[in-house]
N, CA, C, O and CB atoms as a CASP TS submission, in Angstrom:
PFRMAT TS
TARGET T0000
AUTHOR 0000-0000-0000
METHOD Language model
MODEL 1
PARENT N/A
ATOM      1  N   UNK     1       8.422  30.366   1.263  1.00  0.00           N
ATOM      2  CA  UNK     1       7.258  29.757   0.465  1.00  0.00           C
ATOM      3  C   UNK     1       8.255  27.705   0.339  1.00  0.00           C
ATOM      4  O   UNK     1       9.455  27.468   0.204  1.00  0.00           O
ATOM      5  CB  UNK     1       6.967  31.070  -1.665  1.00  0.00           C
ATOM      6  N   UNK     2       7.638  27.185   0.405  1.00  0.00           N
ATOM      7  CA  UNK     2       8.280  26.113  -0.173  1.00  0.00           C
ATOM      8  C   UNK     2       7.475  25.691  -1.121  1.00  0.00           C
ATOM      9  O   UNK     2       6.261  25.721  -0.918  1.00  0.00           O
ATOM     10  CB  UNK     2       8.629  25.107   0.673  1.00  0.00           C
ATOM     11  N   UNK     3       8.258  24.978  -2.953  1.00  0.00           N
ATOM     12  CA  UNK     3       7.535  24.563  -3.647  1.00  0.00           C
ATOM     13  C   UNK     3       7.394  23.034  -3.559  1.00  0.00           C
ATOM     14  O   UNK     3       8.303  22.265  -3.248  1.00  0.00           O
ATOM     15  CB  UNK     3       7.842  25.059  -4.699  1.00  0.00           C
ATOM     16  N   UNK     4       6.115  22.693  -3.877  1.00  0.00           N
ATOM     17  CA  UNK     4       6.112  21.160  -3.725  1.00  0.00           C
ATOM     18  C   UNK     4       5.199  20.767  -4.631  1.00  0.00           C
ATOM     19  O   UNK     4       4.059  21.212  -4.765  1.00  0.00           O
ATOM     20  CB  UNK     4       5.760  20.585  -2.334  1.00  0.00           C
ATOM     21  N   UNK     5       6.008  19.473  -5.576  1.00  0.00           N
ATOM     22  CA  UNK     5       5.284  19.416  -6.795  1.00  0.00           C
ATOM     23  C   UNK     5       5.175  17.731  -6.933  1.00  0.00           C
ATOM     24  O   UNK     5       5.871  17.039  -6.189  1.00  0.00           O
ATOM     25  CB  UNK     5       6.122  20.275  -8.121  1.00  0.00           C
ATOM     26  N   UNK     6       4.322  17.142  -7.864  1.00  0.00           N
ATOM     27  CA  UNK     6       3.748  16.444  -8.160  1.00  0.00           C
ATOM     28  C   UNK     6       4.496  14.873  -7.842  1.00  0.00           C
ATOM     29  O   UNK     6       5.199  14.611  -8.818  1.00  0.00           O
ATOM     30  CB  UNK     6       3.417  16.920  -9.329  1.00  0.00           C
ATOM     31  N   UNK     7       4.546  14.108  -7.129  1.00  0.00           N
ATOM     32  CA  UNK     7       5.750  13.059  -6.680  1.00  0.00           C
ATOM     33  C   UNK     7       6.522  12.960  -5.425  1.00  0.00           C
ATOM     34  O   UNK     7       7.198  12.109  -4.846  1.00  0.00           O
ATOM     35  CB  UNK     7       6.758  13.196  -7.506  1.00  0.00           C
ATOM     36  N   UNK     8       6.168  14.094  -5.255  1.00  0.00           N
ATOM     37  CA  UNK     8       6.710  15.110  -3.267  1.00  0.00           C
ATOM     38  C   UNK     8       6.180  13.949  -2.194  1.00  0.00           C
ATOM     39  O   UNK     8       5.102  13.356  -2.195  1.00  0.00           O
ATOM     40  CB  UNK     8       5.325  17.266  -2.666  1.00  0.00           C
ATOM     41  N   UNK     9       6.942  13.868  -1.574  1.00  0.00           N
ATOM     42  CA  UNK     9       6.275  13.006  -0.271  1.00  0.00           C
ATOM     43  C   UNK     9       6.632  13.993   0.665  1.00  0.00           C
ATOM     44  O   UNK     9       7.614  14.698   0.433  1.00  0.00           O
ATOM     45  CB  UNK     9       6.923  11.347   0.168  1.00  0.00           C
ATOM     46  N   UNK    10       5.787  14.182   1.976  1.00  0.00           N
ATOM     47  CA  UNK    10       5.822  15.091   2.684  1.00  0.00           C
ATOM     48  C   UNK    10       5.751  14.196   4.146  1.00  0.00           C
ATOM     49  O   UNK    10       4.727  13.565   4.407  1.00  0.00           O
ATOM     50  CB  UNK    10       4.736  16.150   2.277  1.00  0.00           C
ATOM     51  N   UNK    11       7.119  14.195   5.230  1.00  0.00           N
ATOM     52  CA  UNK    11       6.232  13.577   6.624  1.00  0.00           C
ATOM     53  C   UNK    11       6.766  14.177   7.345  1.00  0.00           C
ATOM     54  O   UNK    11       7.955  14.496   7.316  1.00  0.00           O
ATOM     55  CB  UNK    11       6.187  12.096   7.143  1.00  0.00           C
ATOM     56  N   UNK    12       6.124  14.385   7.972  1.00  0.00           N
ATOM     57  CA  UNK    12       6.007  14.868   9.757  1.00  0.00           C
ATOM     58  C   UNK    12       6.189  13.912  10.646  1.00  0.00           C
ATOM     59  O   UNK    12       5.519  12.883  10.728  1.00  0.00           O
ATOM     60  CB  UNK    12       4.597  15.410  10.277  1.00  0.00           C
ATOM     61  N   UNK    13       6.861  14.147  11.152  1.00  0.00           N
ATOM     62  CA  UNK    13       6.915  12.899  12.794  1.00  0.00           C
ATOM     63  C   UNK    13       7.224  13.477  14.290  1.00  0.00           C
ATOM     64  O   UNK    13       7.312  14.689  14.486  1.00  0.00           O
ATOM     65  CB  UNK    13       8.419  11.628  12.675  1.00  0.00           C
ATOM     66  N   UNK    14       7.376  12.554  15.280  1.00  0.00           N
ATOM     67  CA  UNK    14       7.771  13.606  16.283  1.00  0.00           C
ATOM     68  C   UNK    14       9.136  12.210  16.486  1.00  0.00           C
ATOM     69  O   UNK    14       9.197  11.032  16.133  1.00  0.00           O
ATOM     70  CB  UNK    14       6.316  14.207  17.902  1.00  0.00           C
ATOM     71  N   UNK    15      10.107  13.194  17.272  1.00  0.00           N
ATOM     72  CA  UNK    15      11.247  12.315  17.515  1.00  0.00           C
ATOM     73  C   UNK    15      11.584  10.972  18.251  1.00  0.00           C
ATOM     74  O   UNK    15      12.611  10.332  18.474  1.00  0.00           O
ATOM     75  CB  UNK    15      11.899  12.983  17.974  1.00  0.00           C
ATOM     76  N   UNK    16       9.946  10.808  18.588  1.00  0.00           N
ATOM     77  CA  UNK    16      10.276   8.941  19.058  1.00  0.00           C
ATOM     78  C   UNK    16      10.343   8.224  17.725  1.00  0.00           C
ATOM     79  O   UNK    16      10.304   6.994  17.747  1.00  0.00           O
ATOM     80  CB  UNK    16       8.780   7.995  20.110  1.00  0.00           C
ATOM     81  N   UNK    17      10.427   8.780  16.712  1.00  0.00           N
ATOM     82  CA  UNK    17      10.520   7.577  16.040  1.00  0.00           C
ATOM     83  C   UNK    17      11.921   7.543  15.195  1.00  0.00           C
ATOM     84  O   UNK    17      12.267   6.513  14.616  1.00  0.00           O
ATOM     85  CB  UNK    17       9.236   7.414  15.135  1.00  0.00           C
ATOM     86  N   UNK    18      12.727   8.776  15.162  1.00  0.00           N
ATOM     87  CA  UNK    18      14.229   8.495  15.129  1.00  0.00           C
ATOM     88  C   UNK    18      15.200   8.181  16.262  1.00  0.00           C
ATOM     89  O   UNK    18      16.387   7.868  16.169  1.00  0.00           O
ATOM     90  CB  UNK    18      14.748   9.517  14.613  1.00  0.00           C
ATOM     91  N   UNK    19      14.579   8.302  17.160  1.00  0.00           N
ATOM     92  CA  UNK    19      14.926   8.194  18.353  1.00  0.00           C
ATOM     93  C   UNK    19      14.781   6.645  19.323  1.00  0.00           C
ATOM     94  O   UNK    19      15.152   6.296  20.443  1.00  0.00           O
ATOM     95  CB  UNK    19      14.188   9.266  18.828  1.00  0.00           C
ATOM     96  N   UNK    20      14.140   6.097  18.353  1.00  0.00           N
ATOM     97  CA  UNK    20      13.386   4.563  19.296  1.00  0.00           C
ATOM     98  C   UNK    20      14.745   3.740  19.087  1.00  0.00           C
ATOM     99  O   UNK    20      15.324   3.890  18.012  1.00  0.00           O
ATOM    100  CB  UNK    20      11.584   3.482  18.367  1.00  0.00           C
ATOM    101  N   UNK    21      15.275   2.902  20.023  1.00  0.00           N
ATOM    102  CA  UNK    21      16.364   2.416  20.207  1.00  0.00           C
ATOM    103  C   UNK    21      16.442   0.627  20.357  1.00  0.00           C
ATOM    104  O   UNK    21      15.781  -0.071  21.125  1.00  0.00           O
ATOM    105  CB  UNK    21      16.792   3.193  21.344  1.00  0.00           C
ATOM    106  N   UNK    22      17.479   0.188  19.349  1.00  0.00           N
ATOM    107  CA  UNK    22      17.597  -1.290  19.385  1.00  0.00           C
ATOM    108  C   UNK    22      18.082  -1.774  20.711  1.00  0.00           C
ATOM    109  O   UNK    22      18.664  -0.974  21.444  1.00  0.00           O
ATOM    110  CB  UNK    22      18.533  -1.788  18.303  1.00  0.00           C
ATOM    111  N   UNK    23      17.874  -3.166  21.136  1.00  0.00           N
ATOM    112  CA  UNK    23      18.389  -3.915  22.268  1.00  0.00           C
ATOM    113  C   UNK    23      19.585  -3.434  22.527  1.00  0.00           C
ATOM    114  O   UNK    23      19.873  -3.245  23.708  1.00  0.00           O
ATOM    115  CB  UNK    23      18.466  -5.311  22.105  1.00  0.00           C
ATOM    116  N   UNK    24      20.416  -3.171  21.633  1.00  0.00           N
ATOM    117  CA  UNK    24      21.828  -2.789  21.829  1.00  0.00           C
ATOM    118  C   UNK    24      22.083  -1.589  22.437  1.00  0.00           C
ATOM    119  O   UNK    24      23.155  -1.405  23.013  1.00  0.00           O
ATOM    120  CB  UNK    24      22.495  -2.751  20.681  1.00  0.00           C
ATOM    121  N   UNK    25      21.021  -0.542  22.366  1.00  0.00           N
ATOM    122  CA  UNK    25      21.258   0.848  22.589  1.00  0.00           C
ATOM    123  C   UNK    25      21.485   1.640  21.245  1.00  0.00           C
ATOM    124  O   UNK    25      22.318   2.521  21.030  1.00  0.00           O
ATOM    125  CB  UNK    25      22.464   0.995  23.517  1.00  0.00           C
ATOM    126  N   UNK    26      20.828   1.272  20.651  1.00  0.00           N
ATOM    127  CA  UNK    26      21.864   2.258  18.877  1.00  0.00           C
ATOM    128  C   UNK    26      20.057   2.782  18.370  1.00  0.00           C
ATOM    129  O   UNK    26      18.972   2.203  18.316  1.00  0.00           O
ATOM    130  CB  UNK    26      23.180   0.360  16.789  1.00  0.00           C
ATOM    131  N   UNK    27      20.645   4.410  18.030  1.00  0.00           N
ATOM    132  CA  UNK    27      19.261   4.565  17.525  1.00  0.00           C
ATOM    133  C   UNK    27      18.887   4.231  16.016  1.00  0.00           C
ATOM    134  O   UNK    27      19.586   3.868  15.070  1.00  0.00           O
ATOM    135  CB  UNK    27      18.912   5.942  17.752  1.00  0.00           C
ATOM    136  N   UNK    28      17.392   4.514  16.150  1.00  0.00           N
ATOM    137  CA  UNK    28      17.037   4.218  14.487  1.00  0.00           C
ATOM    138  C   UNK    28      17.320   4.907  13.849  1.00  0.00           C
ATOM    139  O   UNK    28      17.910   4.400  12.895  1.00  0.00           O
ATOM    140  CB  UNK    28      15.903   4.085  13.981  1.00  0.00           C
ATOM    141  N   UNK    29      17.197   6.461  13.770  1.00  0.00           N
ATOM    142  CA  UNK    29      17.997   7.588  13.264  1.00  0.00           C
ATOM    143  C   UNK    29      17.151   8.021  12.189  1.00  0.00           C
ATOM    144  O   UNK    29      16.206   7.374  11.737  1.00  0.00           O
ATOM    145  CB  UNK    29      19.487   7.243  12.802  1.00  0.00           C
ATOM    146  N   UNK    30      17.772   9.820  11.575  1.00  0.00           N
ATOM    147  CA  UNK    30      17.187   9.693  10.290  1.00  0.00           C
ATOM    148  C   UNK    30      17.227   9.199   9.481  1.00  0.00           C
ATOM    149  O   UNK    30      16.229   8.865   8.841  1.00  0.00           O
ATOM    150  CB  UNK    30      17.144  10.195   9.827  1.00  0.00           C
ATOM    151  N   UNK    31      18.758   8.868   9.075  1.00  0.00           N
ATOM    152  CA  UNK    31      19.292   7.991   8.095  1.00  0.00           C
ATOM    153  C   UNK    31      18.185   6.859   7.657  1.00  0.00           C
ATOM    154  O   UNK    31      17.713   6.853   6.520  1.00  0.00           O
ATOM    155  CB  UNK    31      20.617   7.336   8.693  1.00  0.00           C
ATOM    156  N   UNK    32      17.820   5.923   8.637  1.00  0.00           N
ATOM    157  CA  UNK    32      17.318   4.758   8.800  1.00  0.00           C
ATOM    158  C   UNK    32      16.045   5.333   8.437  1.00  0.00           C
ATOM    159  O   UNK    32      15.294   4.515   7.905  1.00  0.00           O
ATOM    160  CB  UNK    32      17.528   4.013  10.121  1.00  0.00           C
ATOM    161  N   UNK    33      15.556   6.563   8.576  1.00  0.00           N
ATOM    162  CA  UNK    33      13.561   6.990   8.312  1.00  0.00           C
ATOM    163  C   UNK    33      14.054   6.650   7.019  1.00  0.00           C
ATOM    164  O   UNK    33      14.133   5.584   6.409  1.00  0.00           O
ATOM    165  CB  UNK    33      12.536   8.995   8.589  1.00  0.00           C
ATOM    166  N   UNK    34      14.420   8.030   6.709  1.00  0.00           N
ATOM    167  CA  UNK    34      14.639   8.152   4.963  1.00  0.00           C
ATOM    168  C   UNK    34      14.923   6.990   4.116  1.00  0.00           C
ATOM    169  O   UNK    34      14.487   6.855   2.973  1.00  0.00           O
ATOM    170  CB  UNK    34      15.852   9.030   4.599  1.00  0.00           C
ATOM    171  N   UNK    35      15.590   6.253   4.664  1.00  0.00           N
ATOM    172  CA  UNK    35      15.849   5.336   3.837  1.00  0.00           C
ATOM    173  C   UNK    35      14.324   4.146   3.425  1.00  0.00           C
ATOM    174  O   UNK    35      14.027   3.621   2.351  1.00  0.00           O
ATOM    175  CB  UNK    35      17.175   4.661   4.585  1.00  0.00           C
ATOM    176  N   UNK    36      13.773   4.082   4.519  1.00  0.00           N
ATOM    177  CA  UNK    36      12.426   3.431   4.990  1.00  0.00           C
ATOM    178  C   UNK    36      11.142   4.302   4.026  1.00  0.00           C
ATOM    179  O   UNK    36      10.132   3.742   3.599  1.00  0.00           O
ATOM    180  CB  UNK    36      12.229   3.698   6.948  1.00  0.00           C
ATOM    181  N   UNK    37      11.549   6.086   3.783  1.00  0.00           N
ATOM    182  CA  UNK    37      10.389   6.467   2.924  1.00  0.00           C
ATOM    183  C   UNK    37      10.767   6.019   1.271  1.00  0.00           C
ATOM    184  O   UNK    37       9.940   5.749   0.400  1.00  0.00           O
ATOM    185  CB  UNK    37      10.118   8.232   3.111  1.00  0.00           C
ATOM    186  N   UNK    38      12.328   6.030   1.129  1.00  0.00           N
ATOM    187  CA  UNK    38      12.466   6.286  -0.163  1.00  0.00           C
ATOM    188  C   UNK    38      11.959   5.117  -0.956  1.00  0.00           C
ATOM    189  O   UNK    38      11.449   5.053  -2.074  1.00  0.00           O
ATOM    190  CB  UNK    38      13.817   6.619  -0.451  1.00  0.00           C
ATOM    191  N   UNK    39      12.228   4.269  -0.113  1.00  0.00           N
ATOM    192  CA  UNK    39      11.940   2.610  -0.750  1.00  0.00           C
ATOM    193  C   UNK    39      10.556   2.512  -1.415  1.00  0.00           C
ATOM    194  O   UNK    39      10.223   1.970  -2.469  1.00  0.00           O
ATOM    195  CB  UNK    39      11.919   1.317   0.568  1.00  0.00           C
ATOM    196  N   UNK    40       9.699   3.333  -0.307  1.00  0.00           N
ATOM    197  CA  UNK    40       8.299   3.284  -0.416  1.00  0.00           C
ATOM    198  C   UNK    40       7.702   3.642  -0.829  1.00  0.00           C
ATOM    199  O   UNK    40       6.529   3.274  -0.891  1.00  0.00           O
ATOM    200  CB  UNK    40       7.792   3.363   0.055  1.00  0.00           C
ATOM    201  N   UNK    41       8.514   5.137  -1.657  1.00  0.00           N
ATOM    202  CA  UNK    41       7.742   6.576  -1.834  1.00  0.00           C
ATOM    203  C   UNK    41       7.200   6.269  -2.788  1.00  0.00           C
ATOM    204  O   UNK    41       6.730   7.270  -3.329  1.00  0.00           O
ATOM    205  CB  UNK    41       8.429   7.933  -2.012  1.00  0.00           C
ATOM    206  N   UNK    42       6.908   4.986  -3.554  1.00  0.00           N
ATOM    207  CA  UNK    42       5.695   4.903  -4.540  1.00  0.00           C
ATOM    208  C   UNK    42       4.801   4.162  -4.253  1.00  0.00           C
ATOM    209  O   UNK    42       4.287   3.574  -5.205  1.00  0.00           O
ATOM    210  CB  UNK    42       5.929   4.540  -5.737  1.00  0.00           C
ATOM    211  N   UNK    43       4.371   3.943  -3.165  1.00  0.00           N
ATOM    212  CA  UNK    43       3.211   3.428  -2.682  1.00  0.00           C
ATOM    213  C   UNK    43       2.381   4.540  -2.011  1.00  0.00           C
ATOM    214  O   UNK    43       2.540   5.722  -2.316  1.00  0.00           O
ATOM    215  CB  UNK    43       3.515   2.314  -1.769  1.00  0.00           C
ATOM    216  N   UNK    44       1.608   4.180  -1.210  1.00  0.00           N
ATOM    217  CA  UNK    44       0.578   4.825  -1.021  1.00  0.00           C
ATOM    218  C   UNK    44       1.105   5.679   1.122  1.00  0.00           C
ATOM    219  O   UNK    44       1.927   5.400   1.996  1.00  0.00           O
ATOM    220  CB  UNK    44      -1.004   3.386  -1.363  1.00  0.00           C
ATOM    221  N   UNK    45       0.153   6.560   0.963  1.00  0.00           N
ATOM    222  CA  UNK    45       0.602   7.185   1.965  1.00  0.00           C
ATOM    223  C   UNK    45       0.622   5.894   3.582  1.00  0.00           C
ATOM    224  O   UNK    45       1.419   5.839   4.519  1.00  0.00           O
ATOM    225  CB  UNK    45      -0.497   8.648   2.005  1.00  0.00           C
ATOM    226  N   UNK    46      -0.271   5.286   3.362  1.00  0.00           N
ATOM    227  CA  UNK    46      -1.034   4.277   4.639  1.00  0.00           C
ATOM    228  C   UNK    46       0.005   3.281   4.249  1.00  0.00           C
ATOM    229  O   UNK    46       0.517   2.956   5.320  1.00  0.00           O
ATOM    230  CB  UNK    46      -3.000   3.642   4.523  1.00  0.00           C
ATOM    231  N   UNK    47       0.580   2.634   3.304  1.00  0.00           N
ATOM    232  CA  UNK    47       1.821   1.788   2.861  1.00  0.00           C
ATOM    233  C   UNK    47       2.923   2.484   3.385  1.00  0.00           C
ATOM    234  O   UNK    47       3.760   1.842   4.019  1.00  0.00           O
ATOM    235  CB  UNK    47       2.009   1.595   1.279  1.00  0.00           C
ATOM    236  N   UNK    48       3.048   3.608   3.235  1.00  0.00           N
ATOM    237  CA  UNK    48       4.615   3.953   4.283  1.00  0.00           C
ATOM    238  C   UNK    48       4.645   3.744   4.853  1.00  0.00           C
ATOM    239  O   UNK    48       5.402   2.806   5.101  1.00  0.00           O
ATOM    240  CB  UNK    48       5.248   4.763   4.767  1.00  0.00           C
ATOM    241  N   UNK    49       3.510   4.592   6.307  1.00  0.00           N
ATOM    242  CA  UNK    49       2.965   4.134   7.197  1.00  0.00           C
ATOM    243  C   UNK    49       3.713   3.149   7.673  1.00  0.00           C
ATOM    244  O   UNK    49       4.689   3.142   8.423  1.00  0.00           O
ATOM    245  CB  UNK    49       1.868   3.866   6.933  1.00  0.00           C
ATOM    246  N   UNK    50       2.949   2.090   6.979  1.00  0.00           N
ATOM    247  CA  UNK    50       3.006   0.851   7.997  1.00  0.00           C
ATOM    248  C   UNK    50       4.416   0.068   7.834  1.00  0.00           C
ATOM    249  O   UNK    50       4.664  -0.880   8.579  1.00  0.00           O
ATOM    250  CB  UNK    50       1.694  -0.272   7.673  1.00  0.00           C
ATOM    251  N   UNK    51       5.367   0.505   6.801  1.00  0.00           N
ATOM    252  CA  UNK    51       6.466   0.080   5.998  1.00  0.00           C
ATOM    253  C   UNK    51       7.581   0.689   7.225  1.00  0.00           C
ATOM    254  O   UNK    51       8.700   0.227   7.450  1.00  0.00           O
ATOM    255  CB  UNK    51       6.506   0.818   4.213  1.00  0.00           C
ATOM    256  N   UNK    52       6.881   1.925   7.972  1.00  0.00           N
ATOM    257  CA  UNK    52       7.805   2.474   8.723  1.00  0.00           C
ATOM    258  C   UNK    52       7.623   1.618  10.093  1.00  0.00           C
ATOM    259  O   UNK    52       8.452   1.016  10.775  1.00  0.00           O
ATOM    260  CB  UNK    52       7.615   4.064   8.812  1.00  0.00           C
ATOM    261  N   UNK    53       6.225   1.793  10.234  1.00  0.00           N
ATOM    262  CA  UNK    53       6.187   1.112  11.839  1.00  0.00           C
ATOM    263  C   UNK    53       6.396  -0.262  11.582  1.00  0.00           C
ATOM    264  O   UNK    53       6.749  -0.683  12.684  1.00  0.00           O
ATOM    265  CB  UNK    53       4.666   1.279  12.777  1.00  0.00           C
ATOM    266  N   UNK    54       6.393  -1.073  10.917  1.00  0.00           N
ATOM    267  CA  UNK    54       7.041  -2.650  10.661  1.00  0.00           C
ATOM    268  C   UNK    54       8.812  -2.411  11.063  1.00  0.00           C
ATOM    269  O   UNK    54       9.606  -3.009  11.790  1.00  0.00           O
ATOM    270  CB  UNK    54       6.784  -3.258   8.582  1.00  0.00           C
ATOM    271  N   UNK    55       8.876  -1.436  10.326  1.00  0.00           N
ATOM    272  CA  UNK    55      10.902  -1.293  10.466  1.00  0.00           C
ATOM    273  C   UNK    55      11.135  -1.360  11.818  1.00  0.00           C
ATOM    274  O   UNK    55      11.983  -1.998  12.441  1.00  0.00           O
ATOM    275  CB  UNK    55      11.809   0.401   9.913  1.00  0.00           C
ATOM    276  N   UNK    56      10.043  -0.424  12.283  1.00  0.00           N
ATOM    277  CA  UNK    56      10.766   0.181  13.768  1.00  0.00           C
ATOM    278  C   UNK    56      10.256  -1.283  14.752  1.00  0.00           C
ATOM    279  O   UNK    56      11.066  -1.937  15.410  1.00  0.00           O
ATOM    280  CB  UNK    56       9.837   2.172  14.516  1.00  0.00           C
ATOM    281  N   UNK    57       9.394  -1.466  14.707  1.00  0.00           N
ATOM    282  CA  UNK    57       8.891  -3.104  15.597  1.00  0.00           C
ATOM    283  C   UNK    57       9.944  -3.928  15.338  1.00  0.00           C
ATOM    284  O   UNK    57      10.300  -4.624  16.290  1.00  0.00           O
ATOM    285  CB  UNK    57       7.363  -4.057  14.996  1.00  0.00           C
ATOM    286  N   UNK    58      10.665  -4.068  14.096  1.00  0.00           N
ATOM    287  CA  UNK    58      11.546  -4.875  14.185  1.00  0.00           C
ATOM    288  C   UNK    58      13.220  -4.669  14.845  1.00  0.00           C
ATOM    289  O   UNK    58      14.050  -5.487  15.241  1.00  0.00           O
ATOM    290  CB  UNK    58      11.463  -5.192  12.986  1.00  0.00           C
ATOM    291  N   UNK    59      13.223  -2.912  14.715  1.00  0.00           N
ATOM    292  CA  UNK    59      14.448  -2.609  14.808  1.00  0.00           C
ATOM    293  C   UNK    59      14.432  -2.404  16.103  1.00  0.00           C
ATOM    294  O   UNK    59      15.573  -2.379  16.564  1.00  0.00           O
ATOM    295  CB  UNK    59      14.935  -1.623  14.012  1.00  0.00           C
ATOM    296  N   UNK    60      13.036  -2.140  17.403  1.00  0.00           N
ATOM    297  CA  UNK    60      13.236  -2.106  18.615  1.00  0.00           C
ATOM    298  C   UNK    60      12.954  -3.520  19.430  1.00  0.00           C
ATOM    299  O   UNK    60      13.053  -3.627  20.652  1.00  0.00           O
ATOM    300  CB  UNK    60      12.487  -1.028  19.022  1.00  0.00           C
ATOM    301  N   UNK    61      12.642  -4.416  18.665  1.00  0.00           N
ATOM    302  CA  UNK    61      12.499  -5.896  19.475  1.00  0.00           C
ATOM    303  C   UNK    61      11.814  -5.460  20.303  1.00  0.00           C
ATOM    304  O   UNK    61      10.858  -4.686  20.255  1.00  0.00           O
ATOM    305  CB  UNK    61      13.707  -6.718  20.114  1.00  0.00           C
ATOM    306  N   UNK    62      12.850  -6.518  21.972  1.00  0.00           N
ATOM    307  CA  UNK    62      12.037  -6.618  22.844  1.00  0.00           C
ATOM    308  C   UNK    62      12.749  -5.273  23.803  1.00  0.00           C
ATOM    309  O   UNK    62      12.474  -5.290  25.003  1.00  0.00           O
ATOM    310  CB  UNK    62      11.931  -8.217  23.417  1.00  0.00           C
ATOM    311  N   UNK    63      13.649  -4.126  23.285  1.00  0.00           N
ATOM    312  CA  UNK    63      13.646  -3.245  23.923  1.00  0.00           C
ATOM    313  C   UNK    63      12.485  -2.123  24.081  1.00  0.00           C
ATOM    314  O   UNK    63      12.603  -1.120  24.786  1.00  0.00           O
ATOM    315  CB  UNK    63      14.609  -2.919  23.606  1.00  0.00           C
ATOM    316  N   UNK    64      11.031  -2.550  23.096  1.00  0.00           N
ATOM    317  CA  UNK    64      10.097  -1.960  23.395  1.00  0.00           C
ATOM    318  C   UNK    64      10.146  -0.655  22.643  1.00  0.00           C
ATOM    319  O   UNK    64      11.023  -0.330  21.843  1.00  0.00           O
ATOM    320  CB  UNK    64      10.027  -1.929  24.698  1.00  0.00           C
ATOM    321  N   UNK    65       9.053   0.078  23.014  1.00  0.00           N
ATOM    322  CA  UNK    65       8.395   1.795  22.638  1.00  0.00           C
ATOM    323  C   UNK    65       9.154   2.784  23.541  1.00  0.00           C
ATOM    324  O   UNK    65       8.892   3.691  22.752  1.00  0.00           O
ATOM    325  CB  UNK    65       6.490   2.056  23.076  1.00  0.00           C
ATOM    326  N   UNK    66       9.579   3.162  24.114  1.00  0.00           N
ATOM    327  CA  UNK    66       9.854   4.151  24.982  1.00  0.00           C
ATOM    328  C   UNK    66       9.392   5.416  25.245  1.00  0.00           C
ATOM    329  O   UNK    66       9.069   5.941  26.310  1.00  0.00           O
ATOM    330  CB  UNK    66      10.748   4.304  24.865  1.00  0.00           C
ATOM    331  N   UNK    67       9.415   5.988  23.686  1.00  0.00           N
ATOM    332  CA  UNK    67       8.318   7.352  23.738  1.00  0.00           C
ATOM    333  C   UNK    67       7.364   7.311  22.447  1.00  0.00           C
ATOM    334  O   UNK    67       7.599   6.533  21.522  1.00  0.00           O
ATOM    335  CB  UNK    67       9.236   9.004  23.682  1.00  0.00           C
ATOM    336  N   UNK    68       6.346   8.136  22.439  1.00  0.00           N
ATOM    337  CA  UNK    68       5.427   8.577  21.845  1.00  0.00           C
ATOM    338  C   UNK    68       5.614   8.551  20.190  1.00  0.00           C
ATOM    339  O   UNK    68       6.462   9.382  19.865  1.00  0.00           O
ATOM    340  CB  UNK    68       5.238   9.792  22.437  1.00  0.00           C
ATOM    341  N   UNK    69       5.185   7.994  19.312  1.00  0.00           N
ATOM    342  CA  UNK    69       5.402   7.878  18.164  1.00  0.00           C
ATOM    343  C   UNK    69       4.128   8.393  17.078  1.00  0.00           C
ATOM    344  O   UNK    69       3.198   7.737  16.610  1.00  0.00           O
ATOM    345  CB  UNK    69       5.795   6.545  18.121  1.00  0.00           C
ATOM    346  N   UNK    70       4.626  10.329  16.829  1.00  0.00           N
ATOM    347  CA  UNK    70       3.244  10.133  15.595  1.00  0.00           C
ATOM    348  C   UNK    70       3.696  10.743  14.409  1.00  0.00           C
ATOM    349  O   UNK    70       4.341  11.785  14.293  1.00  0.00           O
ATOM    350  CB  UNK    70       1.640  10.973  15.976  1.00  0.00           C
ATOM    351  N   UNK    71       3.145   9.716  13.253  1.00  0.00           N
ATOM    352  CA  UNK    71       3.768  10.477  11.928  1.00  0.00           C
ATOM    353  C   UNK    71       2.371  10.607  10.892  1.00  0.00           C
ATOM    354  O   UNK    71       1.299  10.002  10.875  1.00  0.00           O
ATOM    355  CB  UNK    71       5.237   9.385  11.069  1.00  0.00           C
ATOM    356  N   UNK    72       2.902  11.606  10.127  1.00  0.00           N
ATOM    357  CA  UNK    72       1.982  11.870   9.325  1.00  0.00           C
ATOM    358  C   UNK    72       2.582  11.895   7.618  1.00  0.00           C
ATOM    359  O   UNK    72       3.631  12.470   7.327  1.00  0.00           O
ATOM    360  CB  UNK    72       1.388  13.202   9.899  1.00  0.00           C
ATOM    361  N   UNK    73       1.783  11.225   6.668  1.00  0.00           N
ATOM    362  CA  UNK    73       2.548  11.181   4.998  1.00  0.00           C
ATOM    363  C   UNK    73       1.494  12.041   4.366  1.00  0.00           C
ATOM    364  O   UNK    73       0.445  12.147   5.000  1.00  0.00           O
ATOM    365  CB  UNK    73       2.701   9.383   4.035  1.00  0.00           C
ATOM    366  N   UNK    74       1.554  12.399   3.715  1.00  0.00           N
ATOM    367  CA  UNK    74       1.172  13.464   2.709  1.00  0.00           C
ATOM    368  C   UNK    74       1.728  13.209   1.149  1.00  0.00           C
ATOM    369  O   UNK    74       2.683  13.963   0.966  1.00  0.00           O
ATOM    370  CB  UNK    74       1.772  14.880   3.270  1.00  0.00           C
ATOM    371  N   UNK    75       1.534  12.650   0.334  1.00  0.00           N
ATOM    372  CA  UNK    75       2.030  12.682  -1.098  1.00  0.00           C
ATOM    373  C   UNK    75       1.227  13.272  -2.282  1.00  0.00           C
ATOM    374  O   UNK    75       0.042  13.023  -2.503  1.00  0.00           O
ATOM    375  CB  UNK    75       2.275  11.369  -1.457  1.00  0.00           C
ATOM    376  N   UNK    76       2.163  14.229  -3.143  1.00  0.00           N
ATOM    377  CA  UNK    76       1.528  15.131  -3.736  1.00  0.00           C
ATOM    378  C   UNK    76       1.559  14.129  -4.881  1.00  0.00           C
ATOM    379  O   UNK    76       2.386  13.236  -5.067  1.00  0.00           O
ATOM    380  CB  UNK    76       2.098  16.620  -3.809  1.00  0.00           C
ATOM    381  N   UNK    77      -0.006  14.605  -5.955  1.00  0.00           N
ATOM    382  CA  UNK    77      -0.716  13.855  -6.694  1.00  0.00           C
ATOM    383  C   UNK    77      -0.880  14.594  -7.688  1.00  0.00           C
ATOM    384  O   UNK    77      -1.540  14.200  -8.649  1.00  0.00           O
ATOM    385  CB  UNK    77      -1.785  13.370  -6.198  1.00  0.00           C
TER
END
């Protein structure tokens, strides 16, 4: 059993998110993913997804998207 309380942000995503590569071959990584979520945790689920999409697009630039990406964000209110 997982205890979920008001204010929690639950994120479910595929590995294509944190395995996104920059033009110099470095991965976006889970730490960067967590930082984007923390930075925008007070915003709506849609805003968190939009911020993550923007961060990923800026990160991979001309390297392009090489893997599928799926994400769901649930905020406990």
